N, C-alpha and C positions, 0 to 999 in steps of 0.2 A: 902736607895737605895737597891733594891732587888739584889739577886745573879745573876739573869738573866740579869738585867740591867747593873750590874757591869762588866759582862764578854763580852757580845756579840761583833760582828764585829771582827775587827782584832786588838783588844786592847792587843797587845803582848808586854807589857812594861817590859822588863827584866831590872833589876837594872844594871846601867852602870858599876859600879865597879865589880859586880859579873861576868858580861859578859866579861869584859876585863881580869879578872882573868882566866876565862874559856879559853880564847884564848891563854894566855901566859903559862898556866900550862902544855900544851902539854899532854904527857902521864905520868903525874906525879902520885905519889902515889904508894904504894906497891901493893894495889889492891888484897888483899886476904881475907879481912874480909867479912863474910857472914851475912845476916840478921838473926834476932832472929828466933828460931824455927827450926824444921826439914824440910824435903822436902815437908811435908804436910802443911806447913805454908808459905805464901808469904806476903811481906810488899810492899804495893803499895802507892806511893805518887802522889796525883793528885790535880788539880785545883778544887775549890769548886763551879763549875757552875751547873746549874740545871740538865743537862744530866748526869753528874758524880754522883751527889747526888742520882739520881734515880737508877743508876747502883749499888751504895753502898747498897741501900735498897733491891735490887733484888738478890744480890750475894749469900748470905747464903742459901736461900731457893731453889736456882737453881744451880749455879755453884758448891758451896761447897757440896750440897746434891748429885750431880752427880759424882763429882771427889774425894771428901774427902779432898780437899785442902782448908784450912781456909785462908781467906784473911784479913789482918790487914790494914785498910785504914788510911792514914793521908791526910786530905783535908785542903787546905789553900787558901786564896785569891791569885789572879794571880801573883801579884808582889812578894809576899812572897814565893809562891811555886817555882817560877822560880829561885829565889836566893838560895833556899834550894836544889833544884835539881842540880844547877850548882856546889854548894859546895860539895854535896855528890858524884856526878859523876866525877867531876874534880879530887877529891882526891881518887876516886875509893875505897871509904870507904865501899861500899857494904851494907850500912844500908837498902837501898831500892832495891828490885829486879826489879821493874817496875815503870815507872813514865810517866806522861803526858808531852810530848814535842810537838813542832810544826815543821812545815817545815822551820821555821826560824832557829832553832837550829841544825837540823839534819846534815847539811854539815860540820860545824866545830866541833860538838860533835863527828861525825864519824871520821873526820880527826885526832882528838886528841886521838882516840882509847878508847872512853868512852862507846861505845855502842856495843852490841853483834849483829852481822849480823843475819838477820832472813831468808835469802834465803833458807837455807837447810830445815828449819822447814816448811816454806810456800810451798815449792815444794813437800815435803812428805805428807803434810796434805791436801789430796784431798777434804775432806769435807769443809775445809775453803774456797777453790776456790779463789785463788789469782787472777785469770784472771777476776773475777767479780769486783775487785776494779777498780774504774775509773782511766784511764791511767794518767791524770794530777796529781792525788794524788800519784800514784805509783812513778811517775818520781820525784815528789817533795820530796819524802821520800827515794830516792835513791841517794847515795853519788857519788863523782867523780870516785871512784874505781869500780862503777857499782854494788855495793851491796846494798840490801834493809836493812834499819836500823830501820824502825818503821812501824806500821800498823795503819791506820786511825780509829778513833772512830767516827768522823763525819767531813764533809768537807763543805766549804762554798765559795761563790764568792760574787760579788756585783751586784746590779741591781737598777733600778729606780722604785719606788712605787708611785702611784698617786691615787687620789680620783676619781673614775669613775663617781659618781653621781655629783660631783662638776663640772667636765669637761662637762658633759652632760648639766647641767643647764646653763653653760656659753658658750655653743656651741663650745667647744674646742675639738680638735682631737689629741690624742697622737699617733705619728708615731709608727709603729711596731719596728723600729730600730732608735730611735731618735739621733740627733746630739746634741752636747752641746749648739750650738746656738739656735736650736729649743727649747731646754729645757729652756734656758734663756728667750726666747720670750713667752713661755707658763707661766713661773713664773710671768712675768710682768702682763699677762692677768688674771691669777688666784689670784693674790694678792688682798685681800679684798673681795674675792668671798662670804665669809661668815664673820660675825662679828668676828673680832680678828684673822682671818685666813691670814697667809702669803703664798707667792707663793711656797716656797721651804724651806726645812731644810737641811743644810749641816754642818758637824762637824766644829767647830771653836775652840774647847777646846784644849789647849796645850797637847802634848803627841805624841810620834812617832807612837803610835797605834791609836791615835785619829785623829786630823786634817790632819796629814801627810798621813794617809792611803788613804782616798778618793782624796786628793789633788794630790798625786803622780800618781794615775790613770789618772787624767786629764792631768798632765804633760806628761805622756807616750803617750797618744793619740794625743796630740798637738805637738808631735815631740821632746819633751825634754827628758832629763835624768839627774840623779844626777852626774854621772861620765861617761866620755867616756871610750872607751876600754883600754886606757892607764892610767886610774885613774886620769885624769884631771877633776877637779870640773867644773860643768856646770850650777851652780845656777844663774849666771847672763847672761846666754845665752839668745838670743831673744826668743827661744821656751819656756824655763823654766819661763822666765819673763812674756810672754804672758799668759801662763796657770795660773800662780799664780795671775796675775792681773785680769783675767777673774773670777777665783774662788772667790777672795776677793770682787770684784765688785758685783757679783751675790748675795753673802750673804748680803752685805751692802745695796743693793737696794731692794731685795725681800726675804731675808732670815729671820729666826726666831729672835724673841726678845732675847737678852742676848746671841747672837751667840758666843762671845769669851769664854763663859762658857758652851757651848753646845757640848756634845759629843754624842756617840751612845745612851746612856740612855735617855738624854734629848730630842733628836730627836724622839726616839720611843714614848716617852710620848706625845710630841707635835702632832705626827701623830695619836696616839690613841685618843687624846682629841680634834681632829678636829681643831688644831691650825695651821696646815700647809696642803697645797694641794698636795705637792710632797715631796719625801724624797729619796735621793740617799745614799745607805748604804749596809750593809751585807745582803745576801739572808736569813740569819738566822732570820732576823727581821720579816719575813713573818709569821712564826709560832706564834709569839706573837700577831700580828695584826689579824690573823684569828682564834685565840683561842676562846673557848667557853666563852661567857661573854664579849668579846671585843666589844665596841660600834661601831667599824668600820668594823667588820667582814662581808665579802661579798661585801664591798663597794670599795675595793682596786683593782687596776689593776697593773700588773707587766710587765715591758719590760726590755730588755737588758741594760746594762750600756751604757750611752751616749758615742758617739765617735766623732772624728774629722778627723784625718788622718789614723787611723787604723780601721780594721774590727770589732774588739772587744776591750774592755778595762776593763772588770771585773777582780777583784783581785782573788787570790787563797790562801786559808788558811785551815789548818786542825789541830785539836787536835788529837794527835796520841800516841800510846803506844810504848815507847822505853824500851829495856831491858838493864840494866847496865852490862857492860862487866865483872865486878867483881862478879856478882851474881853466886853462886854455885848451883842455883836451876833453871837452864835454861829450863829443860823439863816442870817443873811445871809452870814456868813463861810463856812459850809459850801456855800452855793450857789456862791460864787466858786471855792472849792477843787474842788468836784465838777465844775464846768465846765472849769476850767483843766487838770484831770487826766483829762478824759473822752475817750472814743473820738470823740465829737462834735467836740471841739476839734481833734483830730488831723485829722479830715476837713476842717475849716475851713481849717487851715493848708495841707493838701495842695492844696485847690482854689484858695485865694487866693494862696499863696506858692510852693508847689511841694512835692511829696511828699518830696523829699530833705531838706527843712527840718523835717519833722515831728519833734516832741520824742519820739523813740521809746525803745525799751528798757525799757518798763514794762508793756505789755499784750500778752497772747497774741494778741489779735485783730489787732494791728498786723502780725504776721507771718503772717497769713492774708489780708491785704488785697492784692489783686492790683495795685492802683494803687501802693501803697508798694513792693511787691516788684519791680515793674517798674523803678523808679528806684533801688532799693537792692539789686538782685539780687546784686551782687558781694560784699556784706558782711553782708546781713541775717541769713542763716542762721547764720553764724559768730558774729555778735554775740549772737543769741538763745541759742545753745548756751553761749556763754561766761557770760552772765548766769545762765542756768539751772543751770549746773554750779558756780557760785561758792558756797562754803560758809564764811561768816564765823565760824561757831562752831568749825569744825575745818578750817582751811585748810592744815595741815601734817601732820607725822607724829607729833606729841606733844601732850599736853594743855597748854592755856594758860589763864591766869586770867580772860580776858575776850574779847569778840568783836572781830573786825576782821581783814581780810586784809592790806591795805597800810598799816594803822596799828594802834596799840594804843588801844582805845577808852576812853581816860581823858583828861581835860582837860590833864593835865600833859604829854601826849605832844606837844603843840604846841611846847613849849619844848625838851623832850628831843630830839624828832625833828629840830628845827632845828639844835640844837647838834651832834648826831651827824652830820647831813648836811654840816656845815662841815668836820668831820674827814674824812669820806669824799671830799668834793670836793677837799680838799687832797691826798689820796692819788692821786686821778685826775690832779691837776696835777703829781704827782711831787715834792711838797714834803715828803712823809713816806711811810713804809711803811704798808701796810694794818695790820700788827701794831701800829704806833704809834697809828694812828687808832682802832683798836678798844680798845686799852688805855685811852686817854682816855675813849672812849665808854662802856666798861664801868663806870668809876667814876661817870659821870653817871647811868647807868641804875641802879646799885646804890642811889643816894640816892632815886630815884623808887620803886624797889621796896620799900624800907624804909618809905616814907611810906604805900604802899598797904596794907601789913600792919597 
C-alpha cells in the first residue's frame, strides 16, 4: 500500500492508550529539555504522507538556504507518529520543536498546556497573511481559550465523486446537491453499468478514521448524534439507527466487493480501476483521480456531500503544524511553520512539482490562483465550498457536547470509535444485524458518556 493510500481521508487513528495518557497527563512533565542543536537547528516530527515527503525534499534547498535554519525531520506512519507526538508533548520532553497534529488533537493538547500559542507570531507576520487561512480551519485550530495553536499544512472535506461518462451512457443525472436517497437510487441504476462495476464505494473497514468517518456524516445529516448535550449516548436512537441501517443497506446492496475490508485506499483503487460508479469520501481523493496517468482522469464529476435534514454534511480535517510548549526555539520554529503553511510554499510546489500536488484546502488565495485552478478545475470549487460550509460546532440538527463532524473530539473516541467500527463492519459483513451492532455500541458509548460527566 502506498503512502498516499495509507494516509488519505480522515484516517486519524490515534492509539487509544496514548490518547488516554494524553488526556490524563494534564500539564505533566518538567518541560525544560530542548531539542538537539542550537537555534539554527529544528527537529520536526511528521506523518510520512506524500505532501510531507515532498516538503522534506524541498526544505534544504529553499527554507534552509533562505534562513540558515537546518531542519531534522523524523517521519513515521500515522499511528506511530501520533503515539510518538503524544508521548513527547505530554511529557514536554522537548525533543521535537514542531509536529504535525490535526484538528482532532488541538483542543485537548491546548487544554493540557502542551502547545505554544501562535497568535502573537501570526499577528506580527504580515507576510504570512493569517486572514487568508480559510475560516473553518482557523476555528478548528483555535482552542476554547480563543487562542490559535496550529497552522494548517492542508485541509480537506468530503464530497461525492461519480463517473460522468457512465452516467451519460445510462442516461442518469447527478443533482447539483444530491440527497442520500437520490444517491441510493442512482447507485441501484449504476450497478452493473460496466462489467464488474458496482454502484458505489463506501468505507466498511474497521477504524474510527475509516468506516466511522463517512458514517458519522450520514448520522449527522439524518438527525443523529453520538451524544446529546448532556453526554447521554444516542447510538440506539431512531436517527442514529436509521442512518446506520441506510449506510449498511446501501453497501450491502450496491457497494463494492469486500466492503468490510475496504477503506479509503481500497475505494480509491476501485474508483481508479473503474470498479465503482460513485465514491463518497475525502476531497483529497480528487488529486489522485485527476493525476497524470490516471485512467479515469477527466471522467469524474464532483458534487457536495449528500444530505438529508441539513444543508451540508461534509467533514473537516486538517494536518497542521503545532509548536511544542517546551521548545526553546520558538522564533525559528515559527519561521518554519510560516514557510511550510505559506502561499509562497504552495507556489514553490506548483513550480517544482506540479500544481495538482499543492497542499491545498487551507488558503482562499489558492482558489484564486489561475495556475492551480487550471490543473484542479474539476474539483477545486467543490472542495473550497465543502470546506467553507463545514461546521464542526453544529454539524447536525441537535446540540452536542463538543466539536467535531466525523469524530467526537475527546481522546477516548479513538478507542470508542474503533470498537464501534468493528460492530458496524460486522453488520456490513452480515455477521450481525444493525440493531445488534448498535446495542453493543450503545453500551460502550454510555461508559464514555458517564466518564465525561
